[in-house]
C-alpha positions in Angstrom: 113.3 68.9 33.5 112.6 65.7 35.4 113.1 62.3 33.9 109.4 61.4 34.0 108.4 64.8 32.5 111.0 64.5 29.7 109.6 61.1 28.7 106.0 62.4 28.9 106.8 65.3 26.6 108.6 63.1 24.1 105.8 60.5 24.2 103.2 63.2 23.4 105.3 64.6 20.5 105.8 61.1 19.1 102.0 60.5 19.3 101.3 63.8 17.5 103.8 63.1 14.8 102.5 59.6 14.3 98.9 60.8 14.1 100.0 63.5 11.7 101.7 60.9 9.5 98.7 58.6 9.4 96.4 61.6 8.7 98.6 62.7 5.8 98.6 59.3 4.2 94.8 58.7 4.7 94.2 62.1 3.0 96.4 61.3 0.0 94.9 57.8 -0.2 91.4 59.3 -0.6 92.1 62.5 -2.6 95.2 61.5 -4.6 98.9 61.6 -4.2 100.9 64.8 -4.4 103.7 64.9 -7.0 106.6 62.5 -6.3 108.9 65.2 -5.0 106.3 66.2 -2.4 104.7 62.9 -1.4 108.0 61.0 -0.9 109.9 63.7 1.1 107.0 64.3 3.4 106.7 60.6 4.0 110.4 60.3 4.7 110.3 63.4 7.0 107.6 61.8 9.2 109.5 58.5 9.3 112.9 60.0 10.2 111.4 62.3 12.9 109.7 59.3 14.6 112.9 57.3 14.4 115.0 60.1 15.9 112.4 60.5 18.7 111.9 56.8 19.6 115.2 55.1 18.8 118.1 56.4 20.9 121.5 57.1 19.4 122.9 54.1 21.3 121.2 50.9 20.2 122.0 49.4 23.5 119.3 51.6 25.1 115.7 50.5 24.8 113.4 52.8 22.7 111.9 55.4 25.0 114.5 55.0 27.7 115.8 58.3 29.1 119.0 59.5 27.5 121.4 62.3 28.5 120.3 65.9 27.9 123.0 66.5 25.3 122.0 63.3 23.4 118.3 64.5 23.4 119.5 67.9 22.1 121.4 66.1 19.4 118.2 64.2 18.4 116.4 67.5 18.0 119.2 69.0 16.0 119.1 66.0 13.7 115.3 66.4 13.4 115.9 70.1 12.4 118.4 68.9 9.8 116.0 66.4 8.3 113.2 68.9 8.2 115.3 71.6 6.5 116.6 69.2 3.9 113.3 67.6 3.0 111.1 70.7 3.2 113.6 72.5 1.0 112.8 69.9 -1.7 109.0 70.3 -1.2 109.2 74.1 -1.4 111.6 74.4 -4.3 110.9 71.4 -6.6 109.0 73.7 -9.1 111.9 76.1 -9.4 114.2 73.1 -9.7 112.3 72.1 -12.9 112.5 75.7 -14.1 116.3 75.8 -13.8 116.7 72.4 -15.6 117.7 70.5 -12.5 120.9 72.5 -11.9 122.0 72.3 -8.3 122.7 75.3 -6.1 125.1 75.3 -3.2 122.2 75.1 -0.8 120.9 72.0 -2.7 124.3 70.3 -2.4 124.7 71.0 1.3 121.2 69.9 2.2 121.4 66.9 -0.1 124.6 65.7 1.5 123.2 66.3 5.0 120.1 64.3 4.1 122.0 61.2 2.9 124.0 61.2 6.1 120.9 61.5 8.2 119.0 58.8 6.3 122.0 56.5 7.0 121.9 57.4 10.7 118.1 56.8 11.0 118.4 53.5 9.2 121.2 52.4 11.6 119.0 53.3 14.6 116.0 51.4 13.5 117.6 48.4 11.6 121.2 48.1 12.8 124.4 48.7 10.8 124.0 46.1 7.9 122.0 48.2 5.4 123.9 51.5 6.1 127.2 49.7 5.5 125.9 48.3 2.2 124.7 51.8 1.2 128.1 53.4 2.2 129.9 50.8 0.1 127.7 51.7 -2.9 128.4 55.4 -2.3 132.1 54.8 -2.1 132.0 52.7 -5.3 130.2 55.5 -7.1 132.8 58.1 -6.0 136.0 56.1 -6.4 135.0 53.3 -8.8 136.8 55.0 -11.6 140.1 53.9 -10.0 139.1 50.2 -10.5 140.5 48.8 -13.7 138.6 46.7 -16.2 134.9 46.0 -16.4 134.3 46.7 -12.7 135.4 50.3 -13.1 133.3 53.2 -14.4 133.6 56.8 -15.5 134.6 59.6 -13.1 131.7 60.9 -10.9 132.3 63.7 -8.5 130.5 64.5 -5.2 128.4 67.2 -6.7 127.1 64.9 -9.4 126.4 62.2 -6.8 124.4 64.4 -4.5 122.5 66.0 -7.3 121.5 62.6 -8.7 120.5 61.3 -5.3 118.7 64.4 -3.9 117.3 66.3 -6.9 115.9 63.4 -9.0 113.5 60.5 -8.6 116.3 58.1 -9.7 118.1 58.0 -6.3 116.9 58.4 -2.8 113.3 59.2 -4.0 113.0 56.4 -6.5 110.5 53.6 -6.7 110.9 51.8 -3.3 110.3 55.0 -1.3 107.4 55.9 -3.7 105.8 52.5 -3.0 106.3 52.9 0.8 104.8 56.4 0.6 101.7 55.3 -1.3 100.7 51.6 -1.0 102.7 50.1 1.9 101.8 52.6 4.6 98.1 52.2 4.0 98.3 48.4 4.3 100.5 48.6 7.4 97.8 50.9 8.9 95.1 48.4 7.8 97.0 45.7 9.7 97.2 47.9 12.8 93.4 48.4 12.7 92.8 44.7 12.3 94.9 44.0 15.4 93.2 46.8 17.3 89.8 45.3 16.4 90.8 41.9 17.8 91.1 40.2 14.4 94.5 38.7 15.4 93.0 37.1 18.5 90.0 35.9 16.4 92.4 34.1 13.9 94.0 32.1 16.7 90.6 31.3 18.4 89.1 30.3 15.0 92.1 28.1 14.1 92.0 26.4 17.6 88.3 25.8 17.2 88.7 24.4 13.7 91.8 22.2 14.1 92.8 22.1 17.8 91.2 18.7 18.4 92.9 17.0 15.4 96.0 14.9 15.7 98.8 17.3 16.4 96.1 20.1 16.5 98.1 22.9 18.1 100.7 22.6 15.4 98.1 22.9 12.7 96.6 25.9 14.5 100.1 27.5 14.4 100.3 27.0 10.7 96.8 28.3 9.9 96.9 31.3 12.2 100.4 32.3 11.2 99.6 32.0 7.5 96.6 34.4 7.8 98.1 36.8 10.3 101.5 36.8 8.7 100.2 37.9 5.4 98.9 41.0 7.0 101.8 41.8 9.4 104.5 41.2 6.8 107.1 40.6 9.5 108.1 37.0 10.2 109.7 37.8 13.5 106.8 39.9 14.8 104.5 37.1 13.8 106.6 34.5 15.7 106.6 36.5 18.9 102.9 37.3 18.7 101.1 34.1 17.6 104.0 31.9 18.8 103.5 33.0 22.4 100.1 31.1 22.2 100.8 28.2 19.8 104.3 27.1 20.9 103.4 26.3 24.5 100.4 24.3 23.3 102.5 22.3 20.9 104.9 21.5 23.7 102.0 20.6 25.9 100.8 17.8 23.7 104.3 16.3 23.1 106.0 18.1 20.2 109.8 18.6 20.8 110.7 22.2 21.6 112.9 22.4 18.5 110.1 21.1 16.3 107.5 23.4 17.9 109.7 26.5 17.3 110.5 25.5 13.8 106.8 25.1 12.9 106.0 28.6 14.1 109.1 30.1 12.3 108.3 28.4 9.0 104.6 29.3 9.1 105.3 32.9 10.1 107.8 33.2 7.2 105.4 31.8 4.7 102.9 34.5 5.6 105.1 37.0 3.7 104.3 35.3 0.4 100.8 34.3 1.2 98.2 36.3 -0.8 96.3 38.6 -0.6 98.5 41.1 1.3 101.9 39.3 1.3 103.3 41.7 3.8 102.9 44.6 1.4 105.8 43.2 -0.8 103.3 42.5 -3.6 103.0 46.2 -4.2 106.7 46.7 -4.5 106.9 43.8 -7.0 103.9 45.1 -9.0 105.3 48.6 -9.1 108.8 47.5 -10.2 107.4 45.2 -12.9 104.7 47.6 -14.0 102.0 44.9 -13.6 98.8 44.8 -11.6 98.7 43.8 -8.0 96.3 41.0 -8.8 98.8 39.4 -11.2 101.4 39.2 -8.5 99.0 37.6 -6.1 98.0 35.0 -8.7 101.7 34.2 -9.3 102.2 33.7 -5.5 99.1 31.6 -4.9 100.1 28.1 -6.1 103.6 28.2 -4.5 102.1 29.4 -1.2 99.5 26.7 -1.2 102.2 24.1 -1.9 104.3 25.5 1.0 101.6 25.4 3.6 100.2 22.1 2.4 103.6 20.5 2.7 104.1 22.0 6.2 100.7 20.8 7.4 101.4 17.3 6.0 104.8 17.1 7.8 103.2 18.3 11.0 100.6 15.5 10.7 103.3 12.9 10.0 105.3 14.0 13.1 102.2 13.6 15.2 101.5 10.1 13.8 105.1 9.0 14.3 105.1 10.1 17.9 101.5 9.1 18.6 100.4 12.6 19.5 96.8 13.6 19.9 95.0 16.9 19.8 93.6 18.9 22.6 90.4 17.9 24.4 87.4 19.7 23.0 86.7 20.9 26.5 89.9 23.0 26.3 89.0 24.5 23.0 86.6 27.3 22.0 83.4 26.3 20.3 83.6 26.8 16.5 80.2 28.2 16.0 80.4 30.4 19.1 83.7 31.7 17.9 82.3 32.5 14.5 79.3 34.1 16.1 81.4 36.3 18.3 84.1 37.4 15.8 83.3 36.1 12.4 82.3 39.6 11.3 86.0 40.6 11.6 86.8 38.7 8.5 84.5 40.9 6.3 87.1 43.7 5.9 89.7 41.2 4.5 87.1 39.8 2.1 86.1 43.4 1.1 89.8 44.2 0.5 90.1 41.3 -2.0 86.9 42.3 -3.7 88.0 45.9 -4.1 91.3 44.8 -5.6 89.7 42.3 -8.0 87.3 44.9 -9.1 90.3 47.0 -10.2 90.4 49.7 -7.5 93.9 51.1 -6.8 95.6 49.4 -3.9 95.5 52.7 -1.9 91.8 53.1 -2.4 91.1 49.4 -1.6 93.3 49.6 1.5 91.7 52.8 2.7 88.1 51.6 2.3 88.9 48.2 3.8 90.4 50.1 6.8 87.2 52.1 7.1 85.3 48.8 7.0 87.3 47.6 9.9 86.1 50.5 12.1 82.4 50.2 10.8 82.2 46.4 11.2 83.9 46.4 14.6 80.7 48.1 15.9 78.6 45.0 15.1 79.7 43.6 18.5 80.4 45.4 21.8 83.4 43.2 22.4 85.2 44.3 19.2 83.9 47.9 19.0 86.6 50.5 18.2 86.1 53.7 20.0 88.1 56.9 19.5 90.9 55.8 21.9 91.3 52.5 20.0 91.3 54.3 16.6 94.0 56.8 17.8 96.1 53.9 19.2 95.8 52.1 15.9 96.8 55.2 13.9 99.9 55.6 16.1 100.9 52.0 15.9 100.4 52.0 12.1 102.8 54.9 11.8 105.4 53.3 14.1 105.0 50.0 12.2 106.1 51.6 8.9 109.5 52.9 10.1 111.6 49.9 9.1 110.1 49.7 5.7 110.3 53.4 5.0 114.0 53.7 6.0 114.9 50.4 4.2 113.3 51.8 1.1 115.1 55.1 1.4 118.5 53.3 1.7 117.6 50.9 -1.1 116.9 54.0 -3.2 120.3 55.4 -2.6 121.8 52.0 -3.7 119.7 51.9 -6.8 120.8 55.4 -7.6 124.5 54.4 -7.2 124.0 51.3 -9.4 122.3 53.2 -12.2 124.6 56.3 -12.1 127.8 54.2 -12.1 126.5 51.9 -14.8 127.1 48.8 -12.6 123.6 47.5 -13.2 124.3 47.2 -17.0 127.7 45.5 -16.4 126.6 43.2 -13.6 124.6 41.0 -16.0 127.6 40.3 -18.3 129.8 39.8 -15.3 127.6 37.1 -13.7 126.9 35.5 -17.1 130.6 35.4 -17.7 131.2 33.9 -14.3 128.5 31.2 -14.8 129.6 30.5 -18.3 126.1 31.4 -19.5 124.6 28.5 -17.5 121.1 29.4 -16.2 121.2 26.9 -13.3 124.5 28.2 -12.0 123.3 31.8 -12.3 120.2 30.9 -10.3 122.3 29.4 -7.6 124.4 32.7 -7.5 121.3 34.8 -7.2 119.8 32.5 -4.6 122.9 32.8 -2.4 122.9 36.6 -2.9 119.3 36.8 -1.8 119.8 34.6 1.3 123.0 36.5 2.3 121.5 39.9 1.9 118.3 38.9 3.7 120.2 37.7 6.8 120.9 41.3 7.8 118.0 43.2 6.2 114.2 43.2 6.0 112.7 41.1 3.3 111.7 44.1 1.2 115.2 45.6 1.4 116.9 42.3 0.5 114.5 41.8 -2.4 115.0 45.3 -3.8 118.8 45.2 -3.6 119.1 41.8 -5.1 116.6 42.4 -7.9 118.2 45.6 -9.2 121.5 43.7 -9.8 120.3 40.1 -10.5 117.0 40.8 -12.2 118.6 41.8 -15.5 120.9 38.8 -15.3 118.0 36.3 -15.2 116.0 38.2 -17.9 119.1 38.1 -20.2 119.2 34.4 -19.7 115.6 34.0 -20.8 113.7 34.0 -17.5 110.4 35.7 -17.6 110.4 39.0 -15.6 107.7 37.9 -13.2 109.4 34.6 -12.5 112.7 36.4 -11.9 111.2 38.8 -9.4 109.3 36.0 -7.5 112.5 33.9 -7.5 114.5 36.6 -5.7 111.6 37.5 -3.4 111.1 33.9 -2.2 114.8 33.5 -1.1 114.7 37.0 0.5 111.8 35.6 2.6 113.6 32.3 3.3 116.6 34.1 4.8 114.5 34.5 7.9 114.8 30.8 8.6 118.2 30.1 7.0 121.2 29.9 9.4 123.6 31.4 10.4 121.3 34.5 10.8 117.8 33.0 10.9 116.0 35.7 12.8 112.5 34.2 12.7 113.9 30.8 13.8 116.0 32.3 16.6 113.0 34.3 17.8 110.9 31.0 17.8 113.7 29.2 19.7 113.6 31.9 22.4 109.8 31.3 22.9 110.2 27.5 22.7 113.2 27.3 25.0 115.2 25.4 22.3 118.7 25.9 20.9 118.7 28.5 18.1 120.8 26.6 15.4 119.0 23.3 15.7 115.7 25.2 15.4 117.0 27.0 12.3 118.1 23.7 10.6 114.8 22.1 11.5 113.0 25.1 10.0 115.0 24.6 6.7 113.9 20.9 6.6 110.2 21.8 7.1 110.4 24.5 4.5 112.2 22.4 1.9 109.5 22.8 -0.7 110.0 26.6 -0.7 113.7 26.1 -1.5 112.8 23.9 -4.5 109.8 25.5 -6.0 111.4 28.8 -7.2 113.8 26.8 -9.4 110.8 24.9 -10.8 108.8 28.0 -11.7 111.8 29.6 -13.4 112.0 26.7 -15.8 108.3 26.1 -15.9 106.3 29.3 -15.2 103.1 27.4 -15.2 103.3 27.2 -11.4 103.1 31.0 -11.3 99.9 31.0 -13.3 101.5 31.5 -16.7 100.0 29.0 -19.2 96.8 27.3 -20.2 94.3 26.6 -17.4 94.5 22.8 -17.8 98.3 22.9 -17.6 98.1 25.1 -14.4 95.5 22.7 -12.8 97.5 19.6 -13.7 100.8 21.1 -12.4 99.1 22.1 -9.2 97.6 18.7 -8.5 100.8 16.8 -9.3 102.9 19.3 -7.3 100.6 18.6 -4.3 101.3 14.9 -4.7 105.0 15.8 -4.8 104.6 17.6 -1.5 103.2 14.3 0.0 106.1 12.4 -1.4 108.8 14.8 -0.2 107.1 15.2 3.2 107.1 11.5 3.8 110.7 11.2 2.6 111.9 13.9 5.0 109.9 12.7 7.9 110.6 9.1 7.3 107.0 8.0 7.7 104.2 6.8 5.5 101.7 4.7 7.5 104.8 3.3 9.3 108.5 4.3 9.7 110.5 4.1 6.5 113.9 2.9 5.8 116.5 4.7 3.7 115.5 2.9 0.4 111.9 3.9 0.7 112.8 7.5 1.6 115.1 7.8 -1.5 112.3 6.4 -3.7 109.9 8.9 -2.4 112.4 11.8 -2.8 112.8 10.7 -6.5 109.0 10.6 -6.9 108.7 14.1 -5.4 111.2 15.6 -7.8 109.4 14.0 -10.8 106.0 15.2 -9.6 106.9 18.7 -8.7 108.5 19.2 -12.1 105.6 20.3 -14.4 106.2 17.8 -17.3 103.6 15.2 -18.3 106.2 12.4 -18.7 107.9 13.1 -15.3 104.5 13.5 -13.7 103.3 10.0 -14.8 106.6 8.4 -13.7 106.5 10.2 -10.3 102.8 9.3 -9.7 103.5 5.7 -10.6 106.5 5.5 -8.2 104.5 7.2 -5.4 101.6 4.8 -6.0 103.9 1.8 -5.9 105.5 2.8 -2.6 102.1 3.6 -1.1 100.7 0.2 -2.2 103.7 -1.7 -0.8 103.6 0.1 2.5 99.8 -0.3 2.8 99.9 -4.0 2.2 102.8 -4.4 4.7 101.1 -2.4 7.4 97.8 -4.3 6.8 99.6 -7.6 7.0 101.3 -6.6 10.3 98.0 -5.5 11.7 96.3 -8.8 10.8 99.3 -10.7 12.3 99.1 -8.8 15.6 95.3 -9.3 15.7 
């Protein structure tokens, strides 16, 4: 078979499998999920098949590049193994219940094979970090009984391990894979349809028309477009390379430093992951693990997300003032009303999605109907119309876009099974509390470091899941509200994308901006400083995650916004004019007092901010009069 023909056949098979995967999930979204031991294995079967077809065994080869005949034969053999092990569960799960969960020899062989194949598929699509963590968890489960003291556990043999992982919903097929097979896929597909309809391009044009002419306009465009598009895409790196290819050159054009331009895009793209309403589909994992509604998670994320993007916009504005930068000429920008007229209808599906969710529809139903609305509403204009070809392309891209999440959730399920079967989850709380001396602040620092470290090599969802299963009970035992504990872990899992030494989003932005990676990473940390502080605040004062009286929530939100002004000026060293170290320290102190939701500290912080503002205003006015 010729090289071109081999690639053509493989590409057609990939398209058919991807379309089949999308069709399966659309069907279950409308007519209801199958039982867990049918829905989840079929979801994983589609995902593993696509990975084995599209990602070569050697990660140095680009996806789709021709590999040797024996390597292609190996891929097909692995696909056959995946199909046998997963379809076996689908066909025999009823008899498994009838025999009380007792494993047969066939179950054990196929279960062991599936665990190995899931690790291989995850390695291909995500690299070695998560498979290594998973193998460490498996090794601990099998041989942890040799470890003395509290870290050890009872004896667990290979048969017990495979039975627990393969034949129950407590291991490989536990909550993360269930969420991926139900909620997440539909929303990734929804995002693919939005992109295919031109909504991503509309976001950028609309933001340019709205803010491109303002002081430092292109940077503000980057923040606005990345916040909206990043919430849907769920991937900080993908958002950087897509929207950043437009915004970063414009920022450099008007005078922003390459390091600063790259950092702005990286920080804004990362923030999209915790920006409601979609939050990159992580909201559904949090809601499912907590047993709360999706709307409650979105409410909890709203105020911290507003603070994050307000602080970023403010610092962008200060940098433009400090350097005397201007916006783009209106002649270079699209007309606002013309932009709305041409593409404003593309916002309707996102609005409908929020309405469906607020009305209490299940996330799957809401996502499905919003997806249908994208197709219907795209026909309002000839330029955005989605014909059969565009729909098929969107269905294929949606299926391909879920691969990282699906395999990450599968591996995370294996780790969860190991933690629960070995009893480590119950012991970990006492171990951390013992190490921290029962001090909540020290425990929070430990958990923050764990989230950041895990997130450096994993997707946000995987880092969140692995950290929360160990650290969540620790924080709850120390008196933290469950929702605050989950949001704390999730925020730092997101921030790992811009935290050196492995700041993937910042490094991607540096590549687009032509800047050095590490300076871009550290600049990103400086611009995102509010996100590093706020999780500690809402742990001690959950009012910032919408838990408390309405007046307390409103007051805390307003004073926290003032705190963002103070900390932004302190970090940028500018408030109407350049600031010395004394004024920057005074503003930093005011910021801490304002962000902390306490009436006494709020008053002191507001008074200090007002005093600094008044002094600098009179000084700048006096200098202006003297110059005049």
